N, C-alpha and C positions, 0 to 999 in steps of 0.2 A: 244047645246050639244057641248062638246069639240070635236075637230076634231081628236085628238090623244089621246091615253090613257096615264095616268100618268107613269112615269119611274118607273119600279119595285123596283130599289133601289137608294138611295141618291147617288150623286156624291162623289168621295173621298176627295175633298177638295174645297176651293172656287176657283173659275175661275181666280181671280186675286190675286196677292201675297199681303199679309197683309203689311200695312204702317209700315215703322220702328218705333222701341219703342222710346217713346218720351225721350229725353235728360233729365237726372236727374237734372241737374242745367244749368242755363243759361250760354252762352259762354261769357267770360269778353272780353270787348274791350282790344287792346293792351296796353292803358295807364292805365288800371286797374289791369294789371296782376302783380303777385309779382316779385320781382328783382331777377336775377338768382343769386345763390350762389357765394360768394366771390371766387377768385381764390386761389388756394392753395399756402400758403406763401413758399418761397424759405426754403430749409434746413437750419437750425441754427447751424449745426455742420461743417461748412466748415472750413478748416485748416487756421488758422491765418497767415497772411503774415508776416514773420519774418526777411525777407531779406532786407538790404539797400546796394546799390552799389554806389560809388562815385568815382570822380576823383580829383587829386591834382597836382599842378604845381607851381613852385617858380623861382624867379630870371631869368625872360625872359619877353621880349626880352632885350638883350644888345647891339645889332648890327644890322645893316640893314639885314644882312644875315638871322637873325632870324625873323626879322619884315616881311621880303618879302617872306620867303620860310618855314623854319623849324617850327615856332610856328603856323602859320596859317594851315599847313598841320596837325600837332599834333592835334589842335582842329577839324578840319574837319573830321578826322578819328575817332573821339569820337562817332560821330553819337548820337543817343539817347538811348546809352545802359545803362544808370545809371540814378540815381535820381537827382545828381547835380554835379557841378563842384567848386572847391575852388582854386582861386590864392592866395598863402602865401605872396604875396608881392615882391618889386623890380621889377617893371615894365619897368625899365630903368637903365642905369649906369650913375649916376649923375656926375661923373668926366668928363666923355666926353660929355653926352647930357645936362648938365647944367640946367637940369629940363625945357627944352624948351618945349612949348606947344605941338609942333608936336609929342614928343615922348609919351606923355599923351594919344593924340587923337588917334595914331596908335595903342597902346595897347589896348585901349578901343575898337577899331573897331575889332581888331582881337578876342577878348573875346566874342563879339556880335555875332560871327559866331556860337557860341555854341548852340546846339539845346536842352540844359538843362539849368536850372536856374543856373546861375553862380555868385558866392560870391567873393569879392576881400578884402583882408587885406593889410594894408600898409607896406613896408619895409622901412628900412633906406633910401634908395636912393630915394624914393618917396617924402618925406617930410623932414626928419631930416637932410639929407646932402645936401639940396638944398642951393643954395646961399642966398636965402630969405625963411625963414620959412612961412612967409605970402603968398608968390608966390605958394610955394608947397601945403600949405593948400586950397589956391583958385584953384589950378588946381586939386587937389583931389576933392572937392566939384563939381566941373564943369564936370568931367569925371567919377568919380567913387562912388559918394555919392548915397547910397541905389542902387547900380548897379543891384541888383538881382531883385528888385522891378521895376526897370525903363525899363528892356527889356524883362521880362518873368512874367508870371501869374503863381504863385505857391501857395500851402496851407500850407507851413510851417509857424508854430506859432511862430513868432520871438520875441525875447527880444533884444534890442539894447540899447547901452550906449555909451558914449565918446562924446568928443568935436564935432566931426564929424559923430556922430552916426556910426562909424567905426567898433566897436566890437558888437559881436552878439552871441547869443545862440538859440538854438530850441531843442526840444525833438521830435525824431522821431523813431518809431517802438522800443520802448526802449532803445534807444542809445541817449545819451545826448551829443550834439555837442556844443562845446565853440570855438569861433573864436576871438582871442584876438590882439589888437594893441600893439604888443611887439617887438620891433625892434632892430637891432644890431648896431654896432657902438658906439660913444661917444654921449650920449644925448646932444642936444642943450641947455637943461635946465634940471638940475638934481632935481630941485623942481617939474617941470611939469612932469617928469618920476615917481617920487616918488608919486605924486598925482594920476597919471593915473593908477599906479600899485595897489595902494590901493583901488581905484574903482573896478579894476578887482577882486581883492581878496573879497571885499564886495559883488560884483555880484555874483561870483561863489559860495560863501557859502550860499547866499540867493537862488540860483538856487537849489543847493543840498538839502537844506531845503525844498523847494516847490515842488520838484519832488521826494521825498523820497519815495522809494518803487516802483517806476514808470520807473525806467531805471537800466539796467543791464551792460552797456558798457560806458565808457567815451572816447570821441574824443577830444583832444586838438589840435588846428590848430593855428600857428602863424608864425611870420617871423625868429625871432632870435634863435641862438643857446643860450641855457641858460648859462649864464655867471654871474659875479659878479654883474653887475647892475641890474640883475633880481632876485637876491636872496630874495629881500623884498616880491616877490610873491612865488617864489617856497619854500624858506627856504633851510636848507643844510640837511634835512633828520631827523633833531631832531624832538622831541615832542613840536613843536612850534605853532601848529595851521596853519601852513601856508600850500600851495597847497599839497607838498609831503605828509606831515603828514596827511592832510585830505584823500588822496586817498589810503594811508597804512591802515587807520582806517576802510575806507568802504570795502576794499577788492575786489573792482570790477575791471575788466580788464580795463585798462586805456592805451590808445595809443596815442603818442604825435608825431605830425608831424611838421617840421619846414623847412625852407630854410636856407639862409644865407651864409652856407659853401660851396655850389655848387657842392657838390659830396655826393653820395649816402653812408651811413652807418647806422649800427643800433647798439643800446646799450640796453640790457636788464638788469632788475633788479637793476637800479642804486640805490645808496643809501640802498641798502638791500631791496627795494621794489619788491617783487616778482610779483606783478600785474602790473607792469609798463615797458612799453617799448617805446623807443624814436627812430624815424626814420627821418634822415636827407634826404632830397630830391636832385636829381641832378638839376644843373642850366644851363642856356645858352641853354635850348632846345636839349642837347646832349642825351637826352633819352624822349620818350614820357610820357605824363602824368602817374603818379602813379595810380594804380587801387586798390580800397580797397572795400572789401565784408565784410558785418558783418551779420552773422545769429545769432540771440540771442537764437534759438532753440538748439544750439550745445554747448557743454561744452568747446570747443576752437572756439570761434565765428568769430574771426578776421583772414581775408585771405588778403594778400597783393600780388600785382603782378606789376613787372615793365614792363610787356607787350613785352618784346623781349626774344627771346630764350637765347640769350647769357648774359642777366642781371639777375643775382641771387638775390633772397630773401632768407635769411638763417632763420631768426625768424619765419616767418608768411607764408610760400607758402603753408603749408598744416594745417594752423590754429593755432591760439595763443589764450591763453597761451598754451605752450607746454604740451602734455599729458604724 
């Protein structure tokens, strides 16, 4: 017989909690789990970078004062504020320096101080006015050949030409930059000069065709003031298919920088070309390198500064072409 009578009512629930429900699918090992979704791509509507800033210098150093103090200080003060620097030629004074090697090497060392890629164009004192043209060319090749590639790493897509690969062009942020070996003084060979200018014209025409629709501003950089020996490239403002005629036909803002005169001045609208301005740079380090900013998003994209409060820019301090 049972010792205790049965409970009058069943208990309310099991004395132990039920086991958890079974997992509907087996857990995958880490190697079999699906990959996480790809990261969200960056927005594609970021504003385009439309600004190029660069610096220009010419006709220096001519003296030991410039070599030891003025020019090095000017280069150091630039820091890395722009995209590049261009020296427009005459890195010595051939009359007194006689194209001695030390003059080339000192100028090269000064320009190597630049924190920005630096391009160098020849002036008449660098080769044409030397006692020996061959010596001038040898010194140029030794110290300034492909100067920008030798000392800096940059991404400019260069087109180069000339006996010394000294002339160049590149397209950057819808600005077409042209750097030409075109010097002052009396050519040591008129036939060499004519052949060189003809090659410039052919190259510039080809570049205009190749980059049609890809540039909004043209920047021409060279050493010489345009004079009679250069008319075979520039023309006389007539419908002759030469440089002035080409830029008038395109109608794009064109700014032309040169040295040679050693003093700053501006000329707007020469030969009746409303979209053309020419600027002569100070020489002998009497002023700091010229600063140029081009913003192709603006209707007056070109701004020029002489970088000292007492040095005026009439044409382009508030943007050019004038509105």
